[in-house]
C-alpha positions as CSV (number, residue, x, y, z in Angstrom):
1,M,40.7,21.0,-1.6
2,K,42.5,19.0,-4.2
3,Q,42.2,15.2,-4.1
4,P,45.4,13.1,-4.6
5,S,45.6,11.0,-7.7
6,S,45.1,7.3,-7.5
7,S,48.7,6.5,-8.6
8,K,50.1,9.0,-6.1
9,L,48.0,7.5,-3.3
10,K,49.2,4.0,-4.2
11,Q,52.8,5.2,-4.0
12,E,52.2,6.8,-0.6
13,L,50.6,3.6,0.7
14,R,53.5,1.5,-0.6
15,D,56.0,3.9,1.0
16,A,54.1,3.5,4.3
17,G,54.6,-0.3,4.2
18,A,51.4,-1.6,2.4
19,A,51.7,-4.6,0.1
20,P,51.3,-3.7,-3.6
21,G,47.8,-5.5,-3.8
22,D,46.6,-3.8,-0.6
23,A,47.8,-0.4,-1.8
24,T,45.8,-0.9,-5.0
25,K,42.6,-1.9,-3.2
26,L,42.9,0.9,-0.6
27,S,43.5,3.5,-3.3
28,Q,40.4,2.3,-5.2
29,F,38.4,2.5,-2.0
30,A,39.6,6.0,-1.3
31,T,38.8,7.1,-4.8
32,G,35.2,5.8,-4.3
33,L,34.9,7.7,-1.1
34,T,35.9,10.9,-2.7
35,R,33.3,10.4,-5.4
36,L,30.7,9.9,-2.7
37,Q,31.5,13.4,-1.5
38,T,31.3,14.9,-4.9
39,G,28.4,13.1,-6.6
40,T,26.7,9.9,-7.4
41,P,28.8,6.8,-7.1
42,K,29.5,4.8,-10.3
43,L,28.8,1.1,-10.6
44,S,32.4,0.7,-11.7
45,D,33.5,1.7,-8.2
46,G,32.1,-1.5,-6.8
47,I,29.5,0.3,-4.9
48,R,25.9,-0.6,-5.7
49,W,23.5,2.2,-5.7
50,R,19.8,1.4,-5.2
51,P,17.1,3.9,-5.4
52,R,14.7,4.2,-2.5
53,R,11.7,1.9,-2.8
54,R,8.4,3.5,-2.1
55,V,6.0,2.1,0.4
56,W,3.3,2.1,-2.2
57,S,5.0,-0.7,-4.1
58,V,4.8,-2.9,-1.1
59,L,1.1,-2.3,-0.3
60,P,-0.4,-4.4,-3.1
61,A,1.7,-7.4,-2.0
62,V,0.6,-7.0,1.6
63,A,-3.0,-6.7,0.5
64,L,-2.7,-9.8,-1.7
65,A,-1.2,-11.8,1.1
66,G,-3.9,-10.6,3.5
67,A,-6.6,-11.6,1.1
68,G,-5.0,-14.9,0.5
69,G,-4.8,-15.6,4.2
70,L,-8.4,-14.6,4.7
71,L,-9.5,-16.9,1.8
72,A,-7.4,-19.8,3.3
73,G,-9.0,-19.2,6.7
74,L,-12.5,-19.2,5.3
75,L,-11.7,-22.4,3.4
76,L,-10.4,-24.0,6.5
77,V,-13.5,-23.1,8.5
78,A,-15.8,-24.4,5.7
79,L,-13.9,-27.7,5.6
80,A,-14.0,-28.0,9.4
81,Q,-17.8,-28.0,9.4
82,T,-17.9,-31.6,8.4
83,S,-15.4,-32.8,11.0
84,F,-16.2,-35.0,14.0
85,P,-14.9,-35.1,17.6
86,G,-11.3,-36.4,17.6
87,S,-10.5,-35.2,14.1
88,L,-7.8,-32.6,13.4
89,L,-10.2,-29.9,12.2
90,Y,-12.8,-30.3,15.0
91,P,-11.3,-27.5,17.2
92,V,-11.7,-25.2,14.2
93,K,-15.3,-26.2,13.9
94,R,-15.9,-25.6,17.6
95,A,-14.2,-22.2,17.4
96,S,-16.3,-21.1,14.4
97,E,-19.5,-22.3,16.3
98,A,-18.5,-20.2,19.3
99,V,-18.2,-17.1,17.0
100,A,-21.5,-17.9,15.4
101,L,-23.1,-18.2,18.8
102,Q,-21.8,-14.8,19.8
103,T,-23.3,-13.2,16.8
104,Q,-26.6,-15.1,16.7
105,P,-27.7,-16.6,20.1
106,D,-30.5,-18.6,18.5
107,Y,-27.8,-20.7,16.9
108,R,-27.6,-22.8,20.1
109,G,-30.5,-25.1,18.9
110,V,-28.4,-26.0,15.8
111,L,-25.4,-26.7,18.0
112,M,-27.5,-28.9,20.3
113,M,-28.7,-30.9,17.3
114,R,-25.1,-31.2,15.9
115,R,-23.9,-32.6,19.2
116,A,-26.7,-35.2,19.2
117,Q,-25.8,-36.2,15.6
118,E,-22.1,-36.4,16.6
119,V,-22.9,-38.8,19.5
120,R,-24.9,-41.0,17.1
121,E,-22.1,-40.9,14.6
122,L,-19.4,-41.6,17.1
123,V,-21.3,-44.7,18.4
124,S,-21.9,-46.0,14.9
125,R,-18.1,-45.5,14.0
126,N,-17.1,-47.1,17.3
127,G,-15.5,-43.9,18.6
128,S,-13.7,-43.8,21.9
129,S,-15.8,-43.7,25.1
130,D,-14.0,-40.5,26.1
131,L,-15.1,-38.7,23.0
132,V,-18.7,-40.0,23.4
133,A,-18.7,-38.8,27.0
134,T,-17.3,-35.4,26.1
135,T,-19.8,-34.9,23.2
136,L,-22.7,-36.0,25.5
137,H,-21.6,-33.4,28.0
138,D,-21.5,-30.7,25.3
139,Y,-25.0,-31.8,24.2
140,A,-26.4,-31.6,27.7
141,T,-24.8,-28.2,28.2
142,D,-26.3,-26.9,24.9
143,A,-29.7,-28.5,25.6
144,I,-30.0,-26.9,29.0
145,A,-28.9,-23.5,27.7
146,Y,-31.3,-23.8,24.8
147,K,-34.1,-24.7,27.1
148,A,-33.3,-21.7,29.3
149,Q,-33.1,-19.4,26.3
150,T,-36.3,-20.5,24.6
151,G,-38.4,-21.6,27.6
152,Q,-40.4,-23.9,25.3
153,N,-40.1,-27.4,23.9
154,Y,-39.3,-27.3,20.2
155,A,-39.0,-30.0,17.6
156,A,-35.2,-29.7,17.9
157,F,-35.4,-31.5,21.2
158,R,-37.4,-34.4,19.6
159,Y,-34.8,-34.6,16.9
160,C,-32.0,-34.8,19.5
161,Q,-33.9,-37.4,21.5
162,A,-34.3,-39.6,18.4
163,N,-30.6,-39.3,17.6
164,L,-29.6,-40.2,21.2
165,Q,-32.0,-43.1,21.4
166,Q,-30.6,-44.5,18.2
167,A,-27.1,-44.1,19.6
168,E,-28.2,-45.8,22.8
169,S,-29.6,-48.7,20.9
170,Q,-26.2,-49.2,19.0
171,A,-23.9,-48.5,22.0
172,R,-22.5,-51.1,24.3
173,G,-21.6,-51.1,27.9
174,K,-20.3,-47.9,29.3
175,E,-21.4,-45.8,26.3
176,R,-25.0,-47.1,26.6
177,Q,-25.1,-46.1,30.2
178,Q,-23.6,-42.7,29.5
179,I,-26.2,-42.0,26.8
180,A,-29.1,-43.3,29.0
181,G,-27.8,-41.2,31.9
182,T,-27.7,-38.1,29.7
183,L,-31.3,-38.7,28.5
184,A,-32.5,-39.3,32.0
185,A,-30.7,-36.3,33.6
186,L,-32.2,-33.7,31.3
187,P,-35.5,-32.1,32.4
188,A,-38.6,-34.2,31.4
189,D,-40.0,-31.5,29.1
190,I,-36.7,-31.6,27.0
191,N,-36.8,-35.3,26.3
């Protein structure tokens, strides 16, 4: 099938009522379409031809982004280990401790000692009574679970007792009563 020439197509479009500028654009478009049927389009046709990208060229970027995300996550967890109750990174610290506890149940003693240190630190920094109460509750929960897990009295309990007694001596009013109540509520062989 023979294709009409560009000038002949322009004339036919003008005869059909198309404006001269529109007839030129439409004839160029039609010429580009006929070239699509017969072969590769040319850049001069105003059509951009892009070769297919292979999936393999995307994989290194995805792997690099994943490795960067993992590294950023590990850095965030490492920075969170020094945080205290009420700070922005404290929930990250608690989440990482929960993961560590799932993989190593003996880690509960370390968590118990951390909570006792946090109570002492909160009292010395004049932290809010709510944070002290929450951290004391977490300590008591960890201490009872650790006692049930080990069945014995370890030096970890003495360490916690010393931290809580020091916090009690520095605390005032409601906080002092909360700490004393926590120490008294735990089984006698823990304290």
